[in-house]
Backbone bond lengths (Angstrom), bond angles and torsions (degrees), N, CA, C in turn:
res aa  C-N    CA-C-N  psi(-1)  N-CA   C-N-CA  omega(-1)  CA-C   N-CA-C  phi
1 X - - - 1.452 - - 1.527 108.67 -
2 X 1.281 117.00 146.25 1.475 119.68 -177.43 1.522 111.08 -60.40
3 X 1.298 116.02 136.09 1.443 121.01 -177.02 1.534 111.68 -68.36
4 X 1.338 116.10 -23.40 1.455 117.92 -179.12 1.491 113.46 -80.07
5 X 1.314 117.41 -7.76 1.491 119.57 -179.73 1.537 108.03 -85.16
6 X 1.258 114.02 138.90 1.451 121.07 178.03 1.510 107.12 -114.29
7 X 1.319 116.45 131.25 1.448 119.46 178.70 1.526 107.82 -67.85
8 X 1.280 115.61 115.15 1.476 121.73 -176.08 1.523 107.29 -127.16
9 X 1.252 117.00 140.06 1.468 120.26 175.29 1.483 110.80 -58.22
10 X 1.287 118.18 131.83 1.432 123.04 179.35 1.526 110.27 -59.95
11 X 1.288 117.12 -27.36 1.435 122.41 178.32 1.519 109.82 -58.08
12 X 1.328 116.25 -40.67 1.463 119.76 178.96 1.501 111.20 -65.25
13 X 1.288 117.54 -38.71 1.474 121.24 177.97 1.507 110.28 -68.01
14 X 1.325 118.27 -33.50 1.432 121.27 -178.60 1.503 115.23 -86.69
15 X 1.320 115.88 -35.99 1.444 121.61 -171.99 1.517 115.10 -102.94
16 X 1.292 117.05 -31.33 1.429 119.60 -175.21 1.513 115.01 -101.43
17 X 1.353 116.28 -27.58 1.491 121.29 178.79 1.512 110.63 68.57
18 X 1.299 114.76 167.15 1.472 121.74 177.97 1.531 106.18 -159.83
19 X 1.336 113.60 159.19 1.465 117.33 177.22 1.477 110.09 -66.07
20 X 1.307 116.51 141.03 1.501 121.28 177.82 1.488 110.99 -141.00
21 X 1.278 115.54 178.25 1.468 120.68 178.37 1.542 108.69 -80.35
22 X 1.346 115.78 166.85 1.433 120.07 179.92 1.510 108.18 -63.48
23 X 1.371 117.20 131.71 1.435 120.23 -177.52 1.509 109.25 -76.08
24 X 1.369 115.10 145.84 1.442 121.30 175.14 1.543 107.10 -130.94
25 X 1.364 114.60 81.68 1.449 118.24 -173.98 1.519 112.52 -60.27
26 X 1.325 115.03 141.84 1.464 121.39 174.02 1.492 106.37 -113.96
27 X 1.336 116.52 89.51 1.443 120.84 -173.30 1.498 112.78 -63.14
28 X 1.316 119.03 -17.94 1.446 120.28 -179.71 1.547 113.47 -66.22
29 X 1.334 115.62 -27.41 1.468 117.09 -177.95 1.517 113.46 -114.73
30 X 1.321 118.08 10.76 1.483 118.97 179.08 1.493 109.12 -69.82
31 X 1.343 115.55 147.36 1.420 122.00 178.13 1.514 109.51 -75.01
32 X 1.357 118.18 121.31 1.457 119.91 -175.08 1.506 113.25 -65.83
33 X 1.338 117.89 -28.98 1.447 121.47 -178.92 1.510 113.88 -66.68
34 X 1.323 118.11 -18.97 1.451 120.03 -178.47 1.559 111.73 -99.50
35 X 1.287 116.10 6.07 1.451 119.94 -179.02 1.504 112.62 -62.03
36 X 1.320 118.69 -36.76 1.471 123.52 178.69 1.507 107.91 -129.23
37 X 1.352 116.75 162.23 1.428 120.38 176.07 1.549 108.67 -67.74
38 X 1.346 118.06 121.38 1.435 118.88 -178.05 1.534 111.96 -72.54
39 X 1.337 115.87 148.39 1.455 118.16 177.41 1.502 111.70 -105.53
40 X 1.278 119.59 -10.37 1.479 125.00 172.05 1.534 108.59 -129.15
41 X 1.309 113.58 153.37 1.477 119.25 -179.81 1.522 110.32 -58.99
42 X 1.338 117.71 133.60 1.464 119.58 177.92 1.550 110.77 -61.83
43 X 1.321 114.17 147.99 1.453 120.71 176.37 1.530 107.48 -94.74
44 X 1.327 115.53 133.06 1.470 120.58 -179.21 1.525 109.12 -64.72
45 X 1.314 119.90 127.17 1.427 121.68 177.62 1.555 109.85 -71.54
46 X 1.344 115.87 151.92 1.465 120.56 -178.15 1.543 111.15 -58.08
47 X 1.328 116.32 -35.95 1.509 118.10 -178.97 1.543 110.30 -61.84
48 X 1.327 117.44 -31.66 1.498 120.20 179.88 1.533 112.61 -71.90
49 X 1.290 116.91 -0.14 1.469 121.34 177.16 1.531 112.56 -102.73
50 X 1.346 115.64 4.40 1.458 121.10 -177.85 1.513 110.35 -99.96
51 X 1.341 117.32 142.74 1.431 123.54 178.33 1.525 109.17 -87.74
52 X 1.336 114.88 66.52 1.451 122.21 177.51 1.527 108.56 -136.90
53 X 1.361 117.30 169.79 1.437 119.69 175.65 1.538 110.56 -58.79
54 X 1.337 115.13 -44.56 1.485 119.32 178.83 1.515 110.43 -61.78
55 X 1.330 117.22 -36.19 1.465 121.99 177.11 1.521 111.61 -64.07
56 X 1.350 116.22 -42.66 1.478 120.52 178.15 1.510 110.41 -63.69
57 X 1.312 117.61 -42.08 1.485 120.85 178.39 1.514 110.54 -65.20
58 X 1.305 117.92 -44.16 1.495 119.35 177.70 1.521 111.40 -63.86
59 X 1.337 117.58 -36.83 1.463 120.34 176.16 1.509 110.48 -62.83
60 X 1.286 120.61 -46.09 1.447 122.33 -178.66 1.541 110.62 -66.85
61 X 1.300 118.69 -38.34 1.471 119.61 173.44 1.521 109.99 -60.52
62 X 1.319 116.83 -42.17 1.442 120.48 178.75 1.551 110.74 -64.95
63 X 1.332 116.17 -39.14 1.468 121.82 177.82 1.520 109.91 -57.64
64 X 1.315 115.62 -46.50 1.485 120.74 179.93 1.529 110.81 -64.78
65 X 1.348 117.74 -42.70 1.431 121.48 177.64 1.527 109.83 -59.56
66 X 1.327 115.92 -41.70 1.470 121.87 -177.73 1.554 109.13 -70.11
67 X 1.323 118.44 -36.05 1.428 120.90 175.81 1.549 109.76 -65.97
68 X 1.338 117.51 -42.03 1.465 118.11 174.91 1.539 111.86 -59.04
69 X 1.291 116.47 -39.38 1.464 121.87 176.70 1.526 111.61 -61.53
70 X 1.313 116.10 -46.27 1.476 120.05 -179.84 1.527 111.49 -61.48
71 X 1.328 115.66 -40.53 1.463 118.98 179.26 1.522 113.47 -68.48
72 X 1.335 117.20 -31.32 1.468 119.15 -179.32 1.525 111.41 -86.01
73 X 1.339 117.82 -24.15 1.445 120.34 -174.15 1.513 116.02 -110.97
74 X 1.320 116.12 -23.99 1.471 119.71 -175.13 1.532 112.53 84.93
75 X 1.334 117.53 -1.73 1.450 121.49 179.34 1.544 108.16 -86.62
76 X 1.339 117.43 107.42 1.457 122.55 -175.90 1.517 113.59 -94.58
77 X 1.280 119.77 -15.14 1.457 122.65 -174.52 1.529 111.20 -56.69
78 X 1.368 119.98 -47.33 1.467 118.38 -179.14 1.505 115.25 -59.56
79 X 1.360 117.49 -40.98 1.480 119.11 -178.81 1.535 110.66 -73.70
80 X 1.326 115.52 -34.09 1.486 119.05 178.88 1.533 109.37 -64.92
81 X 1.322 118.64 -34.21 1.443 120.90 178.79 1.495 114.79 -65.89
82 X 1.342 115.98 -20.04 1.467 121.73 -179.18 1.529 112.09 -94.69
83 X 1.321 115.82 1.95 1.506 121.81 -172.20 1.524 110.87 -120.45
84 X 1.327 113.39 140.45 1.469 120.17 172.74 1.529 107.87 -62.05
85 X 1.318 120.33 131.85 1.477 122.27 179.44 1.539 111.45 -58.53
86 X 1.333 117.81 -20.68 1.458 122.17 -179.93 1.509 113.55 -92.71
87 X 1.335 117.40 2.05 1.499 119.85 179.66 1.512 109.42 -72.26
88 X 1.332 114.46 109.40 1.472 120.00 -175.83 1.537 112.03 -62.26
89 X 1.326 118.03 -50.61 1.459 120.06 -177.87 1.533 110.99 -64.83
90 X 1.318 116.92 -34.69 1.469 119.64 176.76 1.551 109.07 -61.99
91 X 1.324 115.81 -48.92 1.472 119.41 -176.91 1.521 111.80 -64.21
92 X 1.332 118.11 -39.10 1.457 120.48 178.85 1.556 108.61 -64.53
93 X 1.318 116.02 -41.65 1.436 120.57 178.72 1.541 111.05 -60.92
94 X 1.312 115.59 -48.24 1.472 121.18 -179.81 1.490 111.05 -63.16
95 X 1.326 117.85 -43.47 1.451 121.05 179.27 1.535 111.61 -62.50
96 X 1.367 116.31 -39.83 1.454 119.61 177.86 1.517 110.38 -62.73
97 X 1.312 117.12 -45.27 1.482 119.28 178.52 1.525 111.36 -64.05
98 X 1.332 117.39 -42.44 1.460 120.37 177.10 1.513 110.58 -56.43
99 X 1.353 117.20 -42.66 1.446 122.26 -179.84 1.521 111.48 -62.40
100 X 1.327 116.73 -46.07 1.461 121.75 -179.60 1.544 108.18 -62.37
101 X 1.314 117.25 -54.18 1.481 119.30 -179.20 1.515 111.70 -63.19
102 X 1.353 118.56 -38.08 1.484 123.58 -179.20 1.508 112.24 -63.62
103 X 1.367 117.64 -28.93 1.451 121.35 178.52 1.560 111.25 -92.31
104 X 1.327 116.57 9.85 1.439 119.28 179.02 1.532 112.79 84.06
105 X 1.290 116.95 11.59 1.491 120.80 -177.75 1.520 109.39 -86.93
106 X 1.322 113.90 -179.40 1.445 120.49 -179.59 1.531 111.10 -162.01
107 X 1.319 114.72 169.24 1.429 123.21 175.74 1.531 107.94 -117.95
108 X 1.327 116.72 135.80 1.452 120.64 174.53 1.526 108.16 -123.64
109 X 1.315 115.54 129.10 1.463 119.70 -175.39 1.518 108.22 75.97
110 X 1.343 114.96 -153.22 1.456 121.43 177.04 1.492 117.55 74.71
111 X 1.321 117.59 12.04 1.464 121.66 178.34 1.533 109.92 -62.19
112 X 1.323 114.99 143.61 1.452 120.07 176.32 1.510 108.21 -88.79
113 X 1.310 115.54 137.74 1.443 121.60 175.50 1.514 107.83 -117.71
114 X 1.312 117.39 118.42 1.446 122.84 -179.52 1.541 108.21 -75.71
115 X 1.322 114.15 125.49 1.470 119.60 179.94 1.537 110.86 -102.40
116 X 1.302 118.16 -38.73 1.447 119.57 177.52 1.543 108.08 -158.05
117 X 1.333 114.21 157.25 1.476 119.78 -177.35 1.550 106.83 -141.03
118 X 1.313 114.09 139.34 1.460 118.21 172.49 1.526 109.15 -137.64
119 X 1.319 114.93 149.55 1.467 120.91 -172.74 1.507 109.89 -125.20
120 X 1.335 113.72 141.74 1.478 121.20 177.51 1.537 106.92 -139.04
121 X 1.323 113.95 122.62 1.483 117.64 178.16 1.529 109.34 -80.86
122 X 1.319 114.75 133.96 1.455 122.79 174.52 1.495 107.67 -113.72
123 X 1.341 119.56 179.11 1.439 120.93 -178.36 1.524 113.57 -63.50
124 X 1.327 116.81 -47.27 1.469 120.71 -173.82 1.526 114.51 -106.21
125 X 1.334 115.95 -8.04 1.480 117.55 -175.87 1.526 107.85 -155.85
126 X 1.315 115.23 172.79 1.451 121.77 173.06 1.524 107.31 -111.88
127 X 1.323 117.28 128.73 1.448 123.44 -179.04 1.539 106.23 -95.27
128 X 1.320 117.07 118.46 1.426 122.49 177.00 1.516 110.28 -114.27
129 X 1.317 115.55 111.55 1.480 121.56 -179.72 1.512 110.13 -95.66
130 X 1.349 115.93 127.38 1.440 122.13 -173.28 1.515 107.74 -122.64
131 X 1.323 115.91 126.04 1.457 122.49 171.43 1.535 105.67 -93.10
132 X 1.316 116.44 116.52 1.470 119.70 -177.99 1.517 110.71 -122.17
133 X 1.294 112.57 161.33 1.472 122.77 171.75 1.544 105.23 -115.12
134 X 1.313 117.58 114.64 1.433 122.95 178.55 1.533 105.58 -91.07
135 X 1.324 115.86 112.78 1.465 119.44 -178.79 1.514 110.95 -68.65
136 X 1.339 115.76 152.12 1.461 120.70 177.91 1.545 108.98 -56.82
137 X 1.337 115.29 147.95 1.441 118.48 -178.09 1.522 109.82 -144.98
138 X 1.327 113.68 164.10 1.453 121.89 172.10 1.535 105.91 -116.46
139 X 1.318 115.62 126.55 1.451 121.53 179.20 1.523 108.86 -108.57
140 X 1.342 114.33 127.73 1.456 121.03 174.85 1.534 104.24 -108.69
141 X 1.349 118.61 96.67 1.504 120.04 -174.10 1.532 112.67 -62.29
142 X 1.333 117.42 -23.07 1.461 122.42 174.74 1.516 109.17 -157.40
143 X 1.283 116.42 173.51 1.454 120.30 -179.98 1.516 112.65 -68.28
144 X 1.326 117.78 -20.04 1.468 122.04 -176.99 1.511 113.84 -109.47
145 X 1.288 119.11 -2.49 1.450 121.86 -175.71 1.530 111.75 -91.33
146 X 1.330 113.98 160.08 1.453 120.13 177.98 1.537 107.73 -76.54
147 X 1.313 116.95 129.34 1.478 118.05 178.05 1.512 111.59 -64.18
148 X 1.316 115.76 153.62 1.480 120.42 174.48 1.521 107.21 -126.78
149 X 1.336 113.85 143.58 1.464 120.14 -179.30 1.543 108.85 -99.92
150 X 1.316 115.49 131.32 1.445 122.73 178.57 1.524 108.45 -106.43
151 X 1.310 117.07 138.58 1.458 120.38 -174.67 1.525 114.19 -75.83
152 X 1.314 114.65 163.06 1.441 122.95 171.83 1.545 106.20 -67.14
153 X 1.319 116.51 140.19 1.463 118.77 178.18 1.485 114.12 -152.08
154 X 1.284 118.03 154.67 1.468 124.91 170.04 1.524 106.18 -87.10
155 X 1.282 115.41 142.68 1.463 119.58 -178.28 1.528 107.86 -146.50
156 X 1.324 117.62 127.88 1.433 122.12 171.39 1.522 108.31 -101.39
157 X 1.343 115.93 130.49 1.471 119.93 -178.04 1.479 106.92 -125.10
158 X 1.326 116.99 136.20 1.440 122.91 173.53 1.549 107.56 -107.66
159 X 1.307 114.31 120.37 1.484 120.45 176.77 1.506 109.67 -104.39
160 X 1.319 116.14 133.46 1.471 121.17 170.26 1.483 106.55 -100.57
161 X 1.324 116.94 115.80 1.447 122.02 -177.60 1.540 107.64 -128.23
162 X 1.328 115.98 157.12 1.452 120.31 175.15 1.535 107.47 -141.77
163 X 1.329 112.03 156.13 1.445 121.36 178.67 1.544 107.12 -99.83
164 X 1.314 116.47 106.94 1.459 120.99 -174.72 1.550 107.64 -135.46
165 X 1.293 116.45 138.38 1.492 120.61 179.74 1.505 111.86 52.63
166 X 1.331 116.78 42.58 1.445 124.72 174.51 1.551 113.67 66.95
167 X 1.360 115.99 27.01 1.448 119.51 177.27 1.521 110.37 -155.26
168 X 1.307 116.57 155.29 1.466 122.63 174.55 1.507 107.75 -83.43
169 X 1.354 115.77 149.62 1.439 123.05 174.44 1.515 109.18 -144.20
170 X 1.344 116.11 143.76 1.457 119.98 177.91 1.531 109.93 -89.04
171 X 1.326 116.34 126.15 1.451 122.32 179.84 1.507 113.44 -99.81
172 X 1.355 116.77 -31.27 1.449 120.90 -177.19 1.516 107.99 -165.69
173 X 1.326 114.93 161.65 1.459 120.81 170.13 1.514 108.80 -152.32
174 X 1.299 114.28 156.85 1.483 119.55 176.44 1.515 107.35 -142.66
175 X 1.296 116.96 160.18 1.464 122.10 -179.99 1.525 110.65 -125.80
176 X 1.303 112.84 173.17 1.487 119.44 179.22 1.502 113.15 -91.57
177 X 1.365 116.69 15.94 1.445 120.06 175.46 1.530 108.99 -76.14
178 X 1.306 116.36 142.69 1.437 120.14 176.65 1.529 109.16 -96.59
179 X 1.308 115.51 141.82 1.453 120.01 178.11 1.522 109.60 -64.42
180 X 1.330 114.41 138.38 1.437 120.01 -179.92 1.525 112.60 -79.11
């Protein structure tokens, strides 16, 4: 994994935002399922069930679509089912979302758009690096709090996934955000 990447909770990337470079969207490779906030849980594509590089990439695209769904709906079960229970950043992300929804808060906008994906097989896992565009969003931390606007930003995420028991699972992820 790149030494410049710092393991950061995805919740920070989604809820707190950070300064980034000017985005240059590549609409030719964006994931169509993340174009709008989904109203039903995404269905895993058949390709995401294959133990291939293309299968790993399809799985991570599905993971991101399912994360977008969780943020727009508050339904965390589908994304949790795609994550290792020991995934620290996954759990921090889910706990943050539970807190926001539990306090009557919500997320508006902020969908991730996949711009490109590359895969590298390691000994114990597959590393899937995703270049995303995180759309601007409004976060309502609770029903009584003042909303805050988070900027549009580019974000590179490295997912560590493995194919176990005939399915892919996310074990860890990190971003290119620097700790404040």
